[in-house]
C-alpha positions in Angstrom: 41.9 -1.8 2.3 44.5 0.2 4.4 43.9 0.2 8.2 46.0 2.4 10.5 45.8 2.4 14.3 47.5 4.8 16.7 47.3 3.7 20.3 50.2 5.5 22.0 48.8 9.1 22.0 48.6 10.9 25.2 45.0 11.0 26.4 44.9 14.8 26.7 46.4 15.4 23.3 44.0 12.8 21.8 41.0 14.4 23.4 41.9 17.9 22.1 42.5 16.5 18.6 39.3 14.5 18.6 37.2 17.5 19.6 38.8 19.7 17.0 38.3 17.1 14.3 34.7 16.5 15.3 33.9 20.2 15.2 35.6 20.6 11.8 33.6 17.6 10.4 30.2 18.8 11.5 30.3 21.3 8.7 31.1 18.8 6.0 28.5 18.5 3.3 27.2 15.1 2.4 28.3 13.8 -1.0 25.8 13.0 -3.7 22.8 15.0 -5.1 20.3 16.6 -2.8 16.7 15.7 -3.3 14.5 18.3 -5.0 10.8 17.7 -4.4 9.1 17.4 -7.8 6.0 19.3 -8.6 3.5 16.9 -10.2 2.0 18.1 -13.5 -1.6 19.2 -13.2 -4.1 21.1 -15.4 -5.1 24.6 -14.5 -8.8 23.6 -14.2 -11.1 20.6 -14.7 -12.0 21.6 -18.2 -8.4 20.9 -19.4 -6.8 17.5 -19.8 -10.0 15.9 -20.9 -10.4 13.4 -23.7 -14.1 12.9 -23.6 -16.9 15.0 -25.2 -17.8 18.3 -23.6 -21.2 16.7 -22.6 -19.3 14.4 -20.2 -17.7 17.1 -18.2 -18.7 17.6 -14.5 -20.5 20.9 -13.9 -18.2 23.5 -12.5 -20.9 25.0 -10.3 -21.0 21.9 -8.0 -20.2 23.1 -4.5 -21.0 20.2 -2.2 -17.7 18.9 -0.8 -16.9 15.2 -1.0 -16.5 13.7 2.5 -13.4 11.6 3.1 -15.8 8.8 4.3 -17.6 9.1 1.0 -19.5 5.8 1.4 -21.7 7.5 4.0 -23.2 9.4 1.0 -25.2 6.2 0.3 -27.0 6.4 3.7 -26.6 2.7 4.1 -26.1 1.5 7.7 -25.0 -2.0 6.6 -22.3 -0.6 4.3 -21.1 1.7 7.1 -20.8 -1.2 9.5 -19.0 -3.3 6.9 -16.5 -0.6 6.4 -15.8 -0.3 10.1 -15.3 -4.0 10.4 -13.0 -4.0 7.4 -10.7 -1.3 8.8 -10.5 -3.3 12.1 -9.9 -6.8 10.7 -8.7 -6.7 7.1 -5.6 -8.9 6.5 -4.4 -6.7 3.7 -4.6 -3.6 5.9 -2.8 -5.4 8.7 -0.1 -6.4 6.3 0.4 -2.8 5.1 0.5 -1.6 8.8 3.2 -4.1 9.6 5.3 -3.0 6.7 5.0 0.6 7.9 6.1 -0.5 11.4 9.0 -2.4 9.9 10.1 0.7 7.9 10.0 2.7 11.1 12.0 0.1 13.0 14.6 0.0 10.1 14.8 3.8 10.3 15.7 3.6 14.0 18.4 1.0 13.2 20.0 3.2 10.6 19.7 6.4 12.8 21.6 4.5 15.6 24.8 4.7 13.5 25.0 8.5 14.2 26.1 7.9 17.9 29.0 6.1 19.5 28.9 2.4 20.2 29.8 1.4 23.8 30.3 -2.2 25.0 31.6 -4.0 28.0 33.4 -7.3 28.3 34.8 -9.7 30.9 36.5 -13.1 30.9 38.4 -15.5 33.1 40.5 -17.8 31.0 42.5 -20.8 32.1 45.4 -21.3 29.7 48.9 -22.8 29.2 51.6 -21.9 26.8 53.7 -24.4 24.8 57.2 -25.1 26.0 58.3 -25.1 22.4 56.0 -22.5 20.9 56.7 -19.2 19.3 56.2 -17.3 22.5 59.1 -19.2 24.2 61.4 -19.3 21.2 63.2 -16.1 22.2 63.9 -17.5 25.7 65.7 -20.5 24.0 67.7 -18.2 21.8 68.8 -16.1 24.8 70.2 -19.4 26.4 67.8 -19.5 29.3 67.6 -22.9 31.0 64.8 -25.3 30.5 63.5 -24.5 34.0 62.5 -21.0 32.8 60.7 -22.5 29.9 58.9 -25.0 32.1 58.0 -22.2 34.6 56.5 -20.0 31.8 54.5 -23.0 30.5 52.8 -23.6 33.7 49.0 -23.1 33.5 47.5 -19.9 34.8 44.2 -18.0 34.9 44.0 -14.7 33.1 41.3 -12.2 34.4 40.1 -9.5 32.0 37.3 -6.9 32.2 36.6 -3.5 30.7 34.7 -1.5 28.2 35.3 0.0 24.8 33.7 2.7 22.7 33.9 3.6 19.0 32.4 6.3 16.8 32.5 6.6 13.1 33.0 10.2 11.9 30.4 10.8 9.2 32.9 12.6 7.0 31.1 12.3 3.7 27.5 12.0 4.9 27.1 8.2 4.5 25.1 8.0 7.7 23.1 11.1 7.0 22.2 9.9 3.6 21.3 6.5 5.1 18.9 8.2 7.5 17.5 10.3 4.7 16.8 7.2 2.6 15.3 5.4 5.6 13.0 8.4 6.2 11.9 8.2 2.6 11.2 4.5 3.0 9.0 5.3 6.0 7.2 7.9 3.9 6.7 5.4 1.1 5.2 2.8 3.4 3.0 5.4 5.0 1.6 6.3 1.6 1.2 2.6 0.7 -0.7 2.2 4.0 -3.0 5.0 2.9 -3.4 3.4 -0.5 -4.3 0.1 1.3 -7.0 1.9 3.3 -8.4 3.6 0.2 -8.4 0.4 -1.9 -10.0 -1.5 1.0 -12.9 1.0 1.3 -13.4 1.0 -2.4 -13.3 -2.8 -2.8 -15.8 -3.3 0.1 -18.2 -0.7 -1.3 -17.8 -2.0 -4.9 -18.5 -5.7 -4.0 -21.4 -4.6 -1.7 -23.2 -2.8 -4.5 -22.5 -5.7 -6.9 -24.2 -7.9 -4.4 -27.2 -5.5 -3.9 -27.6 -5.1 -7.6 -27.6 -8.9 -8.1 -30.2 -9.2 -5.3 -32.3 -6.4 -6.8 -32.3 -8.0 -10.2 -33.1 -11.4 -8.7 -36.1 -10.0 -6.9 -37.3 -8.2 -10.1 -36.8 -11.5 -11.9 -38.9 -13.4 -9.4 -41.6 -10.8 -9.6 -41.6 -11.0 -13.4 -41.7 -14.8 -13.3 -44.6 -14.7 -10.9 -46.5 -12.2 -13.2 -45.8 -14.3 -16.3 -46.9 -17.5 -14.6 -50.2 -15.8 -13.7 -50.5 -14.6 -17.3 -49.8 -18.1 -18.5 -52.5 -19.5 -16.2 -55.0 -17.1 -17.7 -54.0 -18.1 -21.2 -54.3 -21.8 -20.2 -57.8 -21.2 -19.1 -58.7 -19.5 -22.4 -57.2 -22.3 -24.4 -59.2 -24.8 -22.4 -62.3 -22.8 -22.9 -61.8 -22.7 -26.6 -61.3 -19.0 -26.8 -57.6 -19.2 -27.9 -55.4 -21.8 -29.6 -52.2 -23.1 -28.2 -50.0 -20.6 -30.1 -50.2 -17.7 -27.7 -49.8 -20.0 -24.7 -46.7 -21.6 -26.1 -45.2 -18.2 -26.8 -45.9 -17.2 -23.2 -44.3 -20.4 -21.9 -41.2 -19.8 -24.0 -40.9 -16.3 -22.7 -41.3 -17.6 -19.1 -38.6 -20.2 -19.6 -36.2 -17.7 -21.0 -36.8 -15.5 -18.0 -36.2 -18.3 -15.5 -32.9 -19.2 -17.2 -31.5 -15.8 -16.2 -32.0 -16.3 -12.5 -29.2 -18.8 -11.6 -26.4 -16.6 -12.9 -27.7 -13.8 -10.7 -27.7 -16.0 -7.7 -24.1 -17.1 -8.4 -23.1 -13.4 -8.7 -24.7 -12.7 -5.4 -22.8 -15.5 -3.7 -19.5 -14.5 -5.3 -19.9 -10.9 -4.1 -20.7 -12.0 -0.6 -17.6 -14.2 -0.5 -15.4 -11.3 -1.8 -16.7 -9.1 1.1 -16.1 -11.8 3.6 -12.5 -12.2 2.3 -11.8 -8.5 2.7 -13.1 -8.7 6.3 -11.0 -11.8 7.0 -14.1 -13.9 7.4 -15.0 -17.4 6.1 -17.6 -17.9 3.4 -21.1 -17.5 4.7 -20.1 -15.6 7.9 -21.9 -12.5 6.7 -25.1 -14.2 5.6 -27.3 -12.3 8.1 -25.8 -8.9 7.3 -26.0 -9.4 3.6 -29.5 -10.9 3.4 -31.7 -9.6 0.6 -33.8 -6.5 1.4 -37.6 -6.3 1.0 -37.3 -3.0 -0.9 -34.7 -0.9 -2.7 -32.8 1.8 -0.8 -32.7 4.8 -3.1 -29.7 7.1 -2.8 -29.2 10.6 -4.2 -25.5 10.8 -4.8 -23.9 14.3 -4.2 -22.5 16.5 -6.9 -18.7 16.4 -7.3 -16.8 19.3 -5.9 -13.3 18.4 -7.0 -11.2 21.2 -5.6 -8.0 22.4 -7.3 -6.4 19.9 -9.6 -2.9 20.3 -8.1 -4.3 19.4 -4.6 -5.9 16.3 -6.0 -2.6 15.2 -7.5 -0.8 15.6 -4.2 -3.5 13.8 -2.3 -3.2 10.5 -4.2 -1.2 7.9 -2.2 0.4 6.3 -5.2 1.9 9.7 -6.3 3.2 10.2 -2.7 4.7 6.7 -2.7 6.4 7.3 -6.1 7.9 10.6 -4.8 9.2 8.8 -1.7 10.8 6.1 -3.9 12.5 8.8 -5.9 13.7 10.5 -2.7 15.2 7.2 -1.4 16.9 6.5 -4.7 18.5 9.9 -4.7 19.8 9.5 -1.2 21.2 6.1 -2.1 23.5 7.8 -4.6 25.1 9.7 -1.8 25.6 6.5 0.2 27.3 4.8 -2.7 29.6 7.9 -3.3 30.5 8.1 0.4 31.9 4.6 0.2 34.4 5.8 -2.3 36.2 7.9 0.3 38.2 7.0 3.5 36.4 6.5 6.8 37.7 7.3 10.2 36.6 5.7 13.4 37.5 7.0 16.8 38.1 4.2 19.4 38.9 3.9 23.1 39.3 1.0 25.5 39.8 0.8 29.2 39.9 -2.1 31.6 41.9 -4.4 33.9 43.9 -7.5 33.2 45.7 -9.7 35.7 46.7 -13.4 36.2 46.5 -12.9 39.9 42.9 -12.7 41.2 43.9 -10.8 44.3 45.5 -8.0 42.2 42.9 -7.8 39.5 41.3 -4.6 40.8 44.6 -2.9 41.5 45.3 0.3 39.6 48.5 -1.2 38.3 46.5 -3.9 36.5 44.8 -1.3 34.3 45.0 -1.4 30.5 43.9 1.2 28.0 44.2 2.2 24.4 42.8 5.2 22.5 43.2 6.4 18.9 41.6 6.7 15.5 41.5 4.1 12.8 41.5 4.9 9.1 39.9 2.7 6.5 41.0 3.7 3.0 39.7 1.9 -0.2 42.5 1.4 -2.6 41.5 -1.3 -5.2 38.3 -3.3 -5.5 38.1 -4.0 -9.3 35.7 -1.0 -9.8 33.0 -2.4 -7.5 32.3 0.8 -5.6 32.3 2.9 -8.8 29.9 0.4 -10.5 27.7 0.7 -7.4 27.5 4.5 -7.9 26.5 4.0 -11.5 23.9 1.5 -10.5 22.3 3.8 -7.9 22.3 6.7 -10.5 20.4 4.4 -13.0 18.0 3.4 -10.3 17.3 7.0 -9.5 16.6 7.7 -13.2 14.2 4.8 -13.2 12.5 6.1 -10.1 12.1 9.6 -11.8 10.5 8.0 -14.9 8.3 5.9 -12.7 7.1 9.1 -10.8 6.3 10.8 -14.1 4.4 7.8 -15.3 2.5 7.5 -12.0 1.3 11.1 -12.3 0.2 10.6 -15.9 -1.6 7.4 -15.1 -3.3 9.2 -12.2 -4.8 11.8 -14.5 -5.8 9.2 -17.0 -7.7 7.3 -14.3 -9.3 10.6 -13.1 -10.4 11.5 -16.6 -11.8 8.0 -17.2 -13.6 8.0 -13.8 -15.2 11.4 -14.3 -16.3 10.7 -17.9 -17.8 7.3 -16.9 -19.6 8.8 -13.9 -21.1 11.6 -16.0 -22.1 9.2 -18.7 -23.7 6.8 -16.2 -25.7 9.7 -14.7 -27.0 10.7 -18.2 -27.8 7.1 -19.0 -29.7 6.8 -15.7 -32.1 9.6 -16.8 -32.7 8.0 -20.2 -33.2 4.5 -18.8 -35.7 5.9 -16.3 -37.6 7.5 -19.1 -37.4 4.3 -21.1 -38.8 2.3 -18.2 -41.7 4.6 -17.7 -42.5 4.6 -21.4 -42.2 0.8 -21.6 -44.6 0.4 -18.7 -47.2 2.6 -20.4 -46.7 0.7 -23.7 -47.1 -2.7 -21.9 -50.3 -1.6 -20.2 -51.7 -0.2 -23.4 -50.9 -3.3 -25.4 -52.5 -5.5 -22.7 -55.7 -3.3 -22.8 -55.9 -3.5 -26.6 -55.4 -7.3 -26.5 -58.1 -7.6 -23.9 -60.4 -5.6 -26.1 -59.6 -7.7 -29.1 -57.9 -5.0 -31.0 -54.6 -6.8 -31.5 -53.0 -10.2 -31.2 -50.9 -11.5 -28.4 -47.6 -10.9 -30.2 -47.8 -7.2 -29.4 -48.4 -8.0 -25.8 -45.3 -10.2 -25.7 -43.1 -7.6 -27.4 -44.2 -4.8 -25.1 -43.9 -7.1 -22.1 -40.4 -8.1 -23.1 -39.4 -4.5 -23.5 -40.8 -3.5 -20.2 -39.1 -6.3 -18.2 -35.8 -5.6 -19.9 -36.1 -1.9 -19.2 -36.7 -2.6 -15.4 -33.6 -4.8 -15.3 -31.5 -2.4 -17.2 -32.4 0.4 -14.9 -31.6 -1.7 -11.8 -28.2 -2.6 -13.4 -27.6 1.1 -14.1 -28.2 2.0 -10.4 -25.5 -0.5 -9.4 -23.0 0.8 -12.0 -23.7 4.4 -10.9 -22.7 3.5 -7.4 -19.6 1.8 -8.7 -18.7 4.8 -10.8 -19.0 7.1 -7.8 -16.7 4.7 -5.9 -14.2 4.8 -8.7 -14.2 8.6 -8.8 -13.4 8.9 -5.1 -10.6 6.3 -5.5 -9.2 8.1 -8.6 -9.2 11.4 -6.7 -7.4 9.8 -3.7 -10.3 10.8 -1.5 -10.5 8.5 1.4 -9.8 7.8 5.1 -6.1 8.6 4.8 
């Protein structure tokens, strides 16, 4: 590294030269490639880029717009309250917000390099020179007596005070590219903060409906168990009266035991979902027991049709795509920073102050000291380190570009999967409802025929088993339908951004 300092220029000449140089350098272009905002790939309409059957496509005539607070479509006051608490207290969201604040603080640190640095200093030092040191060697060579040497070596106090200023001329845009990269990092953290909000809202809603589904199935299970116990009691009375043998009673008891065995896993699922919600809200296990208590009746919700908007707008709305774009922007700016380090750098410096070993004359004009002039730092040989750094930044930029393309493709894959699954779940809901109604009618008919002596109890057990399973399948479908709706909104990037 070559370092040159000029400190004997006349102040007036230096001021004119510095102004001319600064004006000339303001028009210098920053080295390195300029970032070109990519246009994410998107289909022309929602009938394209679909892998599923045509029957799974969302109707194009849907006109009801999806709200950003999409969970309000469920008309569930408990869910709304949980979402508000989650946004206020979620540890994950607080972490993402702190990272965003750190990125903004880092940007301010980088941007501060654009201006001059000014500092002040002062000291009062008591010191003594050696009588045989290098500073007194010339006196001995000149033949001065030892008295002079002893006089110079006497202790004295040196008073110093002043200020200095320096400013690096951004010749090749290193500072400008650094600020550009810092701005991109801020944008990335802002997108990740939006992604954290969207993920939090989705996770709270998903675990909430998993809990409600488990509670609904548990309640249905208890109702079914109570009904089967009543039926077993009637059969027991008939056996004791000699009307029936033990065969039908034992079949009923086996069916009852099989039904009871399905209840503990549902209770465990309910507890696990409640704990997941508590964790998202930063609460201990059991803290939400009152809010998440089972309901006496189901809350039926008519979910809105999906109005998806333009595909290109959806792609630009997703936080992960915006974060990938910001990473690509930062990687592109980093190339310019690395290339700027290949060239010389010039720093303008100035210093003014007072220095005296006599305290009474410290503030005299004759005790002033000053220096002014530019310094040049020129890289000459570093074993290829700077060149290798440029190559590294270029490779990182290529990686970021590929990551951006992959993020866009993954986004459309998730959107296609979510839309197909939601449409399939809606169609399945209609069929399961029809099945449940038919199974209920078949069960009542089989029971009536058995009571009339037209058939044996095996037909009643089979129809009963089908009806109970149809009820549970329909309840599970309602939970999955809510989960599919949540997934659609997350895939579309629709949320409180």
